[in-house]
C-alpha positions as CSV (number, residue, x, y, z in Angstrom):
1,M,8.9,19.6,-26.4
2,A,9.9,21.7,-23.4
3,R,11.9,19.9,-20.7
4,P,10.0,19.4,-17.5
5,L,10.8,20.3,-13.9
6,L,11.3,17.2,-11.8
7,A,10.0,17.5,-8.2
8,V,11.2,14.7,-6.0
9,D,9.7,13.4,-2.7
10,G,12.9,13.4,-0.7
11,P,11.7,11.4,2.3
12,S,10.0,8.8,0.0
13,V,13.1,8.0,-2.0
14,L,15.4,7.9,1.1
15,F,13.1,5.6,3.0
16,R,12.6,3.4,0.0
17,A,16.3,3.1,-0.6
18,F,17.1,2.5,3.1
19,Y,14.8,-0.5,3.3
20,A,15.7,-1.8,-0.2
21,L,19.5,-1.9,0.2
22,P,21.5,-3.6,3.0
23,Q,23.1,-1.5,5.7
24,S,26.3,-3.3,5.1
25,I,26.9,-0.7,2.4
26,R,29.2,1.6,4.4
27,G,31.0,4.8,3.7
28,T,33.3,7.2,5.6
29,D,33.6,6.3,9.3
30,Q,31.9,3.0,8.5
31,R,28.4,4.5,8.6
32,P,25.6,3.1,6.4
33,V,25.2,4.9,3.1
34,N,22.6,2.6,1.6
35,A,19.9,5.3,1.5
36,L,22.2,7.9,-0.1
37,L,23.3,5.4,-2.7
38,G,19.8,4.1,-3.5
39,S,17.9,7.5,-3.4
40,V,20.3,9.2,-5.7
41,N,20.2,6.3,-8.1
42,I,16.4,6.4,-8.1
43,V,16.5,10.1,-9.1
44,L,19.2,9.6,-11.6
45,R,17.2,6.9,-13.4
46,E,14.4,9.5,-14.0
47,V,16.9,12.3,-14.8
48,L,18.4,10.1,-17.6
49,E,15.0,9.0,-18.8
50,H,13.2,12.4,-18.8
51,D,16.0,15.0,-19.1
52,P,14.4,17.5,-16.8
53,R,15.4,21.2,-17.0
54,A,15.9,21.2,-13.2
55,V,15.5,18.9,-10.2
56,V,14.1,20.0,-6.8
57,L,14.2,17.7,-3.8
58,C,11.3,18.5,-1.4
59,F,11.4,17.8,2.3
60,G,9.1,18.9,5.2
61,E,7.5,17.9,8.4
62,E,6.8,14.2,9.0
63,A,3.2,15.2,10.0
64,A,2.1,18.8,9.6
65,D,0.6,20.3,12.7
66,Y,-2.7,21.3,11.0
67,R,-3.2,17.7,9.8
68,V,-2.6,16.2,13.3
69,E,-5.1,18.8,14.7
70,L,-7.7,17.6,12.3
71,Y,-7.1,14.0,13.2
72,E,-4.8,13.0,16.0
73,P,-3.9,9.5,14.8
74,Y,-2.6,10.9,11.5
75,H,0.9,9.3,11.0
76,A,0.8,8.2,14.6
77,D,1.7,4.6,13.8
78,R,4.7,5.4,11.6
79,P,8.0,4.1,13.1
80,E,10.7,6.3,14.6
81,L,13.5,7.3,12.2
82,P,16.3,4.8,12.6
83,D,19.7,6.3,13.6
84,E,21.3,4.7,10.6
85,L,18.9,6.6,8.4
86,G,18.7,9.8,10.4
87,W,22.3,10.8,9.6
88,Q,21.7,10.0,5.9
89,F,18.7,12.4,5.9
90,E,21.1,15.0,7.3
91,A,23.8,14.3,4.6
92,A,21.4,14.1,1.6
93,P,20.8,17.8,1.0
94,D,24.5,18.6,0.6
95,L,25.0,15.6,-1.7
96,C,22.0,16.6,-3.8
97,E,23.1,20.2,-4.0
98,A,26.5,19.0,-5.2
99,L,24.6,17.4,-8.1
100,G,23.1,20.7,-9.0
101,W,19.7,19.8,-7.6
102,L,17.7,22.3,-5.5
103,V,16.8,21.2,-2.0
104,D,13.8,22.8,-0.3
105,S,11.6,22.5,2.8
106,E,8.9,24.6,4.3
107,P,8.1,24.8,8.0
108,G,4.7,23.6,8.9
109,L,4.2,21.7,5.6
110,E,5.1,18.3,4.3
111,A,7.1,17.4,1.2
112,D,3.8,16.6,-0.6
113,D,2.6,20.2,-0.2
114,L,5.9,21.5,-1.5
115,M,6.0,19.3,-4.6
116,H,2.5,20.4,-5.4
117,S,3.5,24.0,-5.0
118,Y,6.5,23.7,-7.4
119,A,4.3,21.9,-9.9
120,L,1.8,24.7,-9.8
121,A,4.5,27.3,-10.2
122,E,5.8,25.5,-13.3
123,T,2.4,25.2,-14.8
124,K,1.7,29.0,-14.2
125,A,4.9,29.7,-16.2
126,S,3.6,27.5,-19.0
127,G,6.1,24.7,-18.2
128,S,5.5,21.1,-17.4
129,S,6.4,19.0,-14.4
130,L,7.0,15.5,-13.2
131,I,6.5,14.5,-9.5
132,L,8.6,11.5,-8.3
133,T,7.0,9.8,-5.3
134,G,5.6,6.6,-3.9
135,D,2.5,8.3,-2.5
136,R,-0.8,7.9,-4.5
137,D,-2.2,11.0,-2.8
138,M,-0.1,12.9,-5.3
139,F,-2.3,11.7,-8.1
140,Q,-4.5,14.7,-7.4
141,C,-1.7,16.8,-9.1
142,A,-2.0,15.0,-12.5
143,G,-3.1,17.3,-15.3
144,A,-2.4,18.6,-18.7
145,R,1.1,19.8,-17.7
146,C,1.9,17.5,-14.7
147,A,2.3,13.8,-14.3
148,V,3.3,11.6,-11.4
149,L,6.2,9.3,-11.7
150,Y,4.9,6.6,-9.3
151,L,7.4,4.4,-7.5
152,R,5.9,1.0,-7.3
153,T,6.9,-1.5,-4.6
154,G,9.3,-4.0,-6.2
155,G,9.2,-2.2,-9.6
156,R,12.2,-1.0,-11.6
157,G,11.8,2.7,-12.4
158,A,8.7,4.8,-12.0
159,E,5.3,4.4,-13.7
160,I,3.9,7.5,-15.4
161,V,0.5,8.4,-14.0
162,D,-1.1,11.2,-15.9
163,A,-4.7,12.5,-15.7
164,A,-5.9,9.8,-18.2
165,E,-4.4,7.1,-16.1
166,V,-6.1,8.4,-12.9
167,E,-9.4,8.4,-14.8
168,R,-8.7,4.8,-16.0
169,R,-7.9,3.6,-12.5
170,Y,-10.6,5.2,-10.5
171,G,-13.1,6.7,-13.0
172,I,-12.7,10.1,-11.5
173,A,-10.8,13.3,-12.3
174,P,-7.5,13.9,-10.4
175,A,-9.0,16.8,-8.5
176,L,-11.4,14.3,-6.8
177,V,-8.6,12.1,-5.5
178,P,-8.9,13.7,-2.0
179,D,-12.6,12.9,-1.9
180,F,-11.9,9.3,-3.0
181,V,-9.1,8.8,-0.5
182,A,-11.1,10.2,2.4
183,L,-13.8,7.6,1.7
184,R,-11.5,4.7,1.0
185,G,-9.0,5.5,3.7
186,D,-5.2,5.4,3.6
187,P,-3.5,3.0,6.1
188,S,-0.1,4.5,5.5
189,D,-1.4,7.8,6.8
190,G,-3.5,6.3,9.6
191,L,-6.8,7.3,7.9
192,P,-9.4,4.6,8.3
193,G,-11.9,6.0,5.7
194,A,-15.6,5.3,5.9
195,R,-16.6,2.2,7.8
196,G,-17.0,-0.8,5.4
197,I,-16.3,1.3,2.2
198,G,-13.5,0.1,0.0
199,D,-12.0,1.2,-3.3
200,K,-14.9,0.2,-5.6
201,T,-17.6,1.7,-3.5
202,A,-15.7,4.9,-2.8
203,A,-15.0,5.4,-6.5
204,D,-18.6,4.7,-7.4
205,L,-19.9,7.2,-4.8
206,I,-17.6,9.9,-6.0
207,R,-18.3,9.2,-9.7
208,R,-22.1,9.5,-9.1
209,H,-22.1,12.4,-6.6
210,H,-19.0,14.3,-7.9
211,S,-17.8,15.2,-4.4
212,L,-17.6,13.8,-0.9
213,E,-19.8,16.6,0.4
214,A,-22.5,15.7,-2.1
215,A,-22.3,12.0,-1.3
216,I,-22.8,12.8,2.4
217,A,-25.7,15.2,1.7
218,N,-27.4,12.4,-0.4
219,A,-26.6,9.6,2.0
220,E,-30.2,8.6,2.3
221,S,-30.3,7.6,-1.3
222,E,-27.7,4.9,-0.8
223,R,-28.2,1.3,0.5
224,P,-28.5,1.2,4.3
225,R,-25.0,0.1,5.1
226,V,-23.4,2.8,3.0
227,A,-25.9,5.5,4.1
228,A,-25.0,4.8,7.7
229,A,-21.3,4.9,7.1
230,L,-21.6,8.3,5.4
231,A,-24.0,9.8,7.9
232,E,-22.3,8.6,11.0
233,G,-18.8,9.4,9.9
234,A,-19.5,12.7,8.1
235,D,-17.4,15.0,10.3
236,E,-14.4,12.6,10.3
237,L,-14.6,12.0,6.5
238,L,-14.6,15.8,5.8
239,A,-11.5,16.1,8.1
240,F,-9.9,13.3,6.1
241,K,-10.5,15.1,2.9
242,E,-9.0,18.3,4.3
243,I,-5.9,16.3,5.4
244,V,-5.4,14.7,2.0
245,T,-5.9,17.9,0.0
246,L,-2.5,19.5,-0.7
247,R,-1.6,23.0,0.6
248,T,-0.1,25.6,-1.7
249,V,2.9,27.8,-0.7
250,A,4.5,30.5,-2.7
251,V,7.7,29.2,-4.3
252,D,10.1,30.6,-6.9
253,R,10.3,28.7,-10.1
254,P,13.8,27.1,-10.2
255,P,16.2,28.2,-12.8
256,T,17.2,25.7,-15.5
257,T,20.2,23.9,-14.0
258,P,21.9,20.8,-15.5
259,T,22.8,17.9,-13.3
260,D,26.4,18.2,-12.2
261,F,27.7,14.7,-12.4
262,A,31.3,15.6,-11.6
263,G,30.3,17.7,-8.6
264,G,28.1,14.9,-7.4
265,A,30.9,12.4,-7.8
266,A,33.3,14.5,-5.7
267,A,30.7,14.8,-2.9
268,A,30.0,11.1,-3.0
269,R,33.7,10.3,-2.7
270,T,33.9,12.5,0.4
271,L,31.0,10.5,1.9
272,G,32.5,7.2,0.9
273,V,29.6,6.3,-1.4
274,N,32.1,5.0,-3.9
275,R,29.8,2.9,-6.1
276,L,27.7,6.1,-6.7
277,A,30.9,8.1,-7.3
278,E,32.1,5.7,-9.9
279,R,28.7,5.9,-11.7
280,L,28.7,9.7,-11.7
281,E,32.3,9.9,-12.9
282,K,31.3,7.8,-15.9
283,L,28.3,10.0,-16.6
284,A,30.4,13.1,-16.3
285,V,32.5,12.0,-19.3
286,P,30.6,12.6,-22.6
287,G,30.3,9.4,-24.7
288,R,31.0,7.0,-21.8
């Protein structure tokens, strides 16, 4: 079986690692390196499990302008980037590139859009891809040649979510995930969804109507509370769907590049991330 491309949600793994590990883990100049240590270990776990042909770390805007224009509260409640994490965001690209991993960002788009774009480029080249993220919006990418490696809170390693798993969870095809999320809402993104409509009702509406637009158009066929939520919130709900739907940008398919454990170890030593350096040095020696 062909080796997949691994597309990684850079902000997601850095944030996850920063809040999971203590800031007492310090490197050069006594600055915290907990996010660098933890994020690289998160990616390494999947590299060793799935043997990707290449790894691309995707970054981007915290909140793309076009999404904020559609709905001003989008991402508005997210906390400011702590200084202790900010410098690690700046250091992460060089560390990842030393590991032989591609790092990319696109002005005006978010990391989600870029991961989606790389997965599409891989599919068009008859390859397969894995998307490593903690964001369930990315389930819309699941398909015959793409699966999501979903980072669960408190879990060890990522859970594979393919198209069949999306269908099992929600009873809808992955392509309808934006319709479902628009109705259900997404507190992490500041999207409230339709008033009084939760997971079960949202999934039922999309299963029966096959799109958000059709559910709104046929609102009068629903029970009064649901009909009112669809009719009164129609414009906002359509904006929410537009926000959740991923954008596509032209990207080059990354060349096949093995992880450079020795190069990564040297970079980690320079940063003072010694626990990571020790692990990478062991991985760089065959048979150890």
